[in-house]
N, C-alpha and C positions, 0 to 999 in steps of 0.2 A: 699477485702478491698480495696478503692481508698486510694493512698500515699497521704500527706499533699501537696505537688505541686499539684497532678491530683488534688483533693480537691476542692484546691485554684482556678483551671482555670475555676472548675465546676461552683464555686460559681462567681468568674467576668462575666462571660457569660450569667449566670442567672440574674445578677442583670444588665447588659449594655441593654439588649435585654426588660429586664421587665423595666427600667428607662431613656433610650436614650434621650426621647424627653425633660427627667428632668434634664439631669447631664449638669454642668457648661463644661465641657472638657472630651472627649471619648478617652479609653485609645487604642481606632484605626480608621485607617479611614474609610471616608462612603461606600466604596467600601468594604472593612472587614466586617463592619457593615450587610451591604446589605446579603452578602456570609453567615453570621451568621445566620442572618433570614432564612432566604432561607433552610439552614439545618436543623432547627430544625424543623422552621413549615411546609414547602414542603418536605424534606426528613425525618423528623421523627428522627432524627440523636442525640447520645445519646452524650455530649463532653467530661463522663465521660469514653467514654470508649477506653481501652486500646490494643485492635484486630488490628491488621497491615492491611496493604491494601489487596485485594484480589488480589491474582496470577494467571495468563491464562495458560490452562494446555498446553504442550509443540506442539500439534497440534494446539490447536488455534491460539498461537503466531505463531507461523509458518505460518499463514495463513495470518495473522495481517502482517506481512513480506511480505508475498510474496505480499499483495495488496501494498504496500509502496514502492515495491522494487525499481523503480526507485528514489523516496525521500530518500529512504534509501541509495541507492549509492553515490546519489550526494552531500547528508548532511555528507557521513563519513571523509573524508577529515577533514570539518570543525570542526565537532563532537572533532575527535583526534587532534586538533588543540589547541581548547578549553581549553580540559584536561589538553595537555600539559601548559596551561598556570596557571591553579588554581591546578593541582593537590600538587604541596607542599605545598600546606594551605590546605591541606584536604580534598578538595573538589572533587566529583563526579560528572558527567554529563551524564544525561537521556534526551533522544529523544525520545518524543511520537508522538502517530497519532494521527489524528482530534477526535478521543475517548476518549483519555487520558490514550491510553495502552502505556507501555513503549516497544520500537522496537529497540532501541538502549543504550549503557550505558556504560558506561568507567568509571575505577574505579584503584585506585594504589592496590595492594594485601595486604598491611599493614592495610587498611583500611578496606579488603573485608567485613570481619565475623560483623564487626559493623551497615555497612551500610545496610547488608544482615536485620539484626536485627529490624533496624531502617522502614525497608519498603522499603530500597532504594534499587532498584532490576531489574533485566530484567523481562521483562513480569508482572511487578507491573500495576493497574488501578487507575488513579487519577480524575475521575468523581466527581465533586460535589454532585451527588447523592446517591453515596459510600460512600466515603470518607469527605466531607464537605468541609470548606475554606481549600485551599492547595495551593500551588505555579501552579502547571497544571491547579487545578478546575479553579483559578481567571482568567486567563489566557483564559483559553477555553469559560468563560462566559465574561469575560471585553474585550475580542481580543485587546491586550494590554500590556505590559510591565508592571508586576506585584512583588514584591519583599513578601513574607510573611514571618513572623522573628519570629520565636517560639511559644510567647503566641498568636499570629496571627492565628495563626494553630485552627482548633473547635473543633476536637478532641484531646483528652489528648494523645493521644497514637503518634503524633507529634509534640507536646511544645517545645522539644529539638531540633527541627530542624530549620534552614533555608534555605530558597528558593525561589532565582531568578529565572523567566522565561519571556521568552519572544514567541511571537507566530511566526509562518512561512506561511508566504499567497503565491498562485500559481499566476499566471501571471492575472488569470481571479477572484480575489478576494478570491478565498474558500482559508479557511484553510488546510493547510497542516498538522499541526502538533504543536508541542511545544518543544521548547528547553530549560531544564532546568537545572542548575548548586544548588546541597545541599551540606549541611553539617550540620555533625551531633553534631558538638561542634564549637561554633564560641562564640564572644563579646556579651551580652546584646544587647550592643547600635545598634540599625539597622544602623545607618549611617555608620558602619563597612561595611555595605551589597553595597555599594555607588558606587566603584569601579566595584565590581561583576557582577553588576547589567548591567553597560553599558558593559561589557564584553561580556554579554549573549545577547546583545540589538546588538551589532555591529557582532555578528557570526550570531545571526539570519538573519541579513540582511545580511550577505554573502553568507547564503545558498541560500534565495529568487533571489539575483541575478545569481546565478550560477543554479537554477532551471529556471529562468527568459532566461538565454540566451542560453539554453539546449531546452528549449520549442519551443525556436525563430529561430531556425537554418533558417528557410525555409521563412523567412521575411524579409521586413525592420526594421532593429532597431537602436534608433537612444539614445544613451548614456548622459546625459546633467547634467549640474551644475552650479550653480553661477556665480564657482571659475572657470578657465580654466585647472589649473593645479589639479582638482580632476575627471575630466571627465570620465579620463580613468582607474584610480585606487577605486572611491569611488563612482562614479556616485549617484546620489539623485536620477534622474528620468530616467526609463526607456519604454518607448513606441515601439509597434513592429506594421505595418501594413501587407498588401498583397500589389499586385502589383495592384492593384484596389484603393486604400490606404484605406480600409477599418479597422477600427482599431481591432486586434485581440488582444494585451495582454500589461498588465499597470501593475509596479509594484504599490505596498500601495501606496507610495511617490507621483507619477504620478497621481493615483487614486484620492486620497485626494486633489491635487493642482487643477485639472480640476473642478472636484464636487467644488469646492470653488471659482473657476471663472467664470466657467459657467453654476450653479447651476446643474448638468448635467454632465453624461459620454457623451463626442461626439463619435456618430460612424465613422466618417471620419477625417481624419488625417488635412485634408484642413480647419476644422474645428476649429485649435488650432495652428496650423503655415501657413505661405503665401507659397503655391506650388515652387514659385521662387525660395525661402531662401533655401529651402527643396533641389530643385534642384541643388544649386549649393553645395550642402555639402555632393553629391554621392560620391565624390571622397576620403570619410572618411578623409579629412581635417579637422579639428579644425575651428568652423565658431561657430559663433553669430547668437544667432535666436531670432527672437522677437514673442510672438502671437497675433493673429487676434486684440488683445486689444489694443496693443501696451503697455501693462500695465506691462509687464512680459520679461526681457529679458534672454535667457540661451546662456551658451556655451556648442554648443554641437559635436557630432563626431556620423556622421550614414554608417551606413555598408550596403551592398546590399544585398538581401539572397546567404544563401550557399544551392545550387540545391544540395542535400543531396538524397541517391536512400532511397527508400521508405525500413521504419523500418521492416527489419528482423523479427523481433519479430511478426509481425503482416503478414508473410507466410506462407500459410498453405499447408497441402500436395497435390500434385495432384490424381487427381482417379486412376492415374496407382500404384501411390505409397503407396495410404492410404490402409490401412487392409479394406479386400471386407466386413467386418461386419459393419465397422462403414462408410462405404461407402454407403451402403444399409439405417443404421439406419440415415444417414445424410439426403440423398436421401428423404426418404420415411415423415420425420421430418418436412421437407421443404413444403412437399405437406399436409400434415396436419393440420402443423401450419398455411399456408394462408386461411385457413379453418375454422380460428376462434377456434381451439380447442386447450387444455390447454397440458402441454408438460410437462410428467416427467420423468427423466432423474436418473438413478440409476447406482452407480461405486462404487470400494473401492474408497479410500481416494486416492487424484493426482491422480486419471485417466482421469484427464480432462474434467468436467463435465461443467465447466466454457467456456473454449475452443468450445467443442460442442455447448453450448446457443448463445455465441456468432460467430460461423462460420454459424449459425442456422439463428440470425438475418441478418447477413449482407446477405444471400441469400433469405431471405422475404423477401414480398413486402414493410415492415416497415422498413427494412434498411436506410432511411434516415431521420427516428423517434430517439429518444432517445433508449438508450440500460442501464439499471438504474441495478448494482448489488446487492445484500445485503444479508451478511451472514448471516443470523438466529442466529445462536451458538456467534458469536462474538459479538455482541452489545449487554451492559449488559438490562436482564428483566425490568429494571425500563424506560430506554430512549428508546428501541424498539417501542413502542406503539406512540411516536411524532417523532421519524425519520419517521414510513413509514406513519403518518397519518398527521404530522404535525401539527402547532397548531395556533390560530388566535393570534391576539395582545391582551395581558392583562389574558391570558389564565387559567395561575399562576403566581403565584409569580417569578419573574426571566424569565419568558417569555421575548424575543428582541419585543422591540416595532412595530416592525413591521410583527412581527409572522415567521412565517415559513413552506414555502411549503414542505409537504411531500415526499417520494419518488414515492409513487402512483400516485401524480399528476406530480408529476416531470416526470415520465415514461409515462403520457397521449399521445397517440400516438402510442408509439412503445414498448419495452418489456421490461419487470419486471424481472426479474431473484431473484428467491428467492433459494439462498445456502441451503442446511441442513435445506432442511424445517421439517423434524422430530423433530426439537430441537426449533421451536418456540413457546413458552406456551400456553397452551388453552385458557384461555381468549381473547388471541389473533388471533386464530383460529377461534373464531366466529366473530368477528370482519372483518377477509380477506373475511369470505365464505358469507359475506352478502355484503360485497363489490364487488365479484366475481358474485354474484346472481343480483343484482342492477345495477349494474354499476356505481354508484355513491362511494364516499367519503367526512366523512364527518373530516375535522379537529378540534381537541379539541378545545372547549370554542367556535363553529361554530354553530349557528341557522340553519344553511341550508346546504343541500349538496350540493357537485359538480360532475357532470358528467362527466365521464373520459372513455378512450378508450384504453385500454391496452391489452397486449396478454400477458399473465404468464407463464413463463419457471419455474419450480422447478427440484430441485434436492435435492438426499440425499445419503450418505451411509450407510444408516439404514435402516433394514427391516420394512417397513411404516406400512404392512399388520400386522406385528407380536405386532407395535406396537398399532395398530387399535382394535386387540383382547386384551390390557391388559390396554386399553384405555386411552393412553398419545395420541391418535392421532385423532381426530375427523372421525368417516366414512365417514360422506357426505362432509367433506373438504376432504380426500383421495379419493374418487370417481369424485367429482367436480374437481379436478388438475390434476389425472390419463386418460384424455382422450384420451391421447397415450401414451404409458411406452416404454420407450428404456434404454436398458441391457449395456452397454458400458463395452469391455471387461479388464479385467488387461494387463498391459503391458508385462506382462510374457505369454499372450497366442496372443499375436500381430503378423501378418507375418511381419507387416510394420515396425520392429524394430531398421533393419537396416537402410532406410529413415528417421528415427524418429530419432536416432541419428547423422547423419549425418545434416538433418536439424540445431539439436537444437547444434551441435558443430559450426556451421555456425555461429549462434547467437552470443554465446559466444567467439568465438572469432573475433567479431567484434570490441570489448574493448582490443585488444593486440594489440602488435606491428607489429604479424606478422600473417598468417593465418595457424593455428593447424589443426594439422594432428594426427589420430592413428593408434600406431603401429598396428602390425598384432594381436601380443597376449595380447594387452591392448583390441582390439574391441573382440575379440574373450570373453576376461574376461567379456565385455559389456553384450553381445549377449547370454551368458550361465544365468548371474546372474538371478537370480526370481524377482528382483524390489520389494519389500515388499510395498515401498513409491511410486510405480508407475511412472509415468512423472516426477511429481515434485523431486521426488529423483533422477530419470537419469539428470534433469537438474542441478540439487545441484552438484552432481558426476562433470559430465563435468566442470561446473565453478571452484571446488575444483581444478580439475588437470589441466584446463586451467591457474589458478592461481600460481600452483608450478613448471609448467614444467618449463624448464630452458633453451629447444629449441623449436623449430618447429614442432617435434613431442612427439606425448604424449608414454609413455612407460608404460609397467606395474607397476614399481613400482611407478608414477605421480598417481593411482588411491588411494582414502580411503581406508584404512584397513579395512574394513568391507568385500568391495569386495573380497581383498586377503590373507585372512584368513585362507583358506584351500593352499594357492602355498607357502604363505609365511616361514609354517612350512619343506616344501621340501626342502631337501641339496640343491638344486640351486637355486642360489639367482634369484628375478627373471627380475634382469639385465639378468642375465645367460639365462631364459627364450625365453626373446626377442630377444637375437639377435643369440641363437643358434639352430633356428628351420632348418628342413634341406632344399636346395633348390626346391626341388620337393613340397615341403608342403608350402612355402614362393611362388613360381610359382603358384601353385593351390589358396591361398586364396586373391592374387593378382587380378587375372581371374576373381574370383568370385567377389570381392569386384566392381571391375571393370565394370561390369555387373549386379551389384546390387542384387545381388544374385542367379543369372537366372541359372540354369543348361545348359539349350540346350547353351545360348550364350556362357557361361564360354566356356564347351566343345568345341563349334568350333572355340573359339579361341585359343585356346590349340590344336586345332586338333588331338581331341579325343572323341570318342564316348562318348553318356550321362549316358553310363553304366558303362564305366574304370572310368570318374567322381565318379562317386557315389563309383565303388569300392577302390577310388586312396580318397577319401574323408573320408570312413569308416575307409579305414587304416593310415591315421595321425590323426584320431582323432579331424575331425573340425568341430565344432557346428554349422550345417545349420541355420538360423529362420526358421519358420514353419514346422520343422523337428523333433520335439518331445525335 
């Protein structure tokens, strides 16, 4: 039975929606009213519901965080700084991805339980389709800063909350996520949230700027402001272009300014500023720039491109390093993919299915076209259809007045990677089958279909044949998708574990002040561990070790506890194990590591026979990759 407060809220929502056109003064803004209407009429939500928000499973949350890894890393410092400014007033800070799923969360211990009961927690989902009107959902829809204060919320479960949120955009104008500050208790007067909202907006801009500068390191970057004193600390406008002058990135303010000034976004920096003025600014001195129309003057500073080495995260193992089964699978996959056969990749969670798919795309004839990845298990069921197929303007209440291109259409000419295809709802399996059969896609609300040319690569950790038998997956779609099937081995069975460890350590070391190395005992531990989380777990372990290690050498004690459980109970401490290995054992390990665990080369370097090497390896209980 509803409480008096909840019942009053339901009555208010119903009355306002029914009589909005006749009420002399509405209790909510037009933005909130429109969201209420969508929540009721389109999403069919109950304003009296007291159920908390949906919470992602740990695996799905981890996948969401993996996809937003760069965003999370760049935003983390500002999220912590913002929380430091609001925590004494009992506010918590949430960072969501572009689907409204909470991927970072900061809260004081003293209010953690209250916030969790109210739904403010890591992994909670705040899309309008699921939770109705709320701070994050309002930003996802309006793409502008919003305060949703107490009874502005649609569902009674949230009418005690106050939420101020702001969007965070990437340099191409796409939504990265939402920054939100929320409180379980606050004054009834919404004006009390004005300062909080300004702080959220400022922090969102700081994250955007940091993301912009990180993304534009290889380009010419102009920082500009109407006032010279703010060019370096708080630039309003950020523009980036390549050596040919082609604009590559704009921050939201620059995007809005250029649209208003020119009526469209320019393609070349010459369309914005005089090239001679830009040439004069190349020494990074502060200068005054006029736009081509002479209507706008800005103070700016121009930075030359930073010629950075290729992102190590994109380096792949060479054929000599790669596990032979993976190498053969990739070779065969490329051959069949360019014959327009769909590819199905199966393997345990974290075994690198998306990495395999990206390598496949890069090695194929479609490498210059888009690679679009979508996790079928991570997108809410009520959103996945519009995400995949898109919609036309006016397709439904609340739809963008420009419509939206679906992921299928965005992948036209390239590769569509459908991860966790086994979790796709049956109703959408039917639509996807039709697209694959006909080569056409019909956005929601469209009267005509559009021809598309896509190469589909699917992946799943589930047994799809078993799901076909149980009726959870269409048999005809399964055979349509599995033109060529590849099974990725789990990390514990791969012969290239050492090369993979070294490659990932190199990548994770790139953010450290020094080049990190693995001590012999730590390396042995990594090579002997069974890795239930596969490559994803290995990356997290090495990232953790790089973070806690106080020198350049990662010791056994720097590894997470789940790897050390059996060793921590030994009488000798981890440091003792690390430093007390015999000289002969250390020499064997050094030679094997130096020669990539190739016994013939290591034996030759040590001046012993291969048989002697194997005997000593056995005596010293050294676990060699690929030998059980």
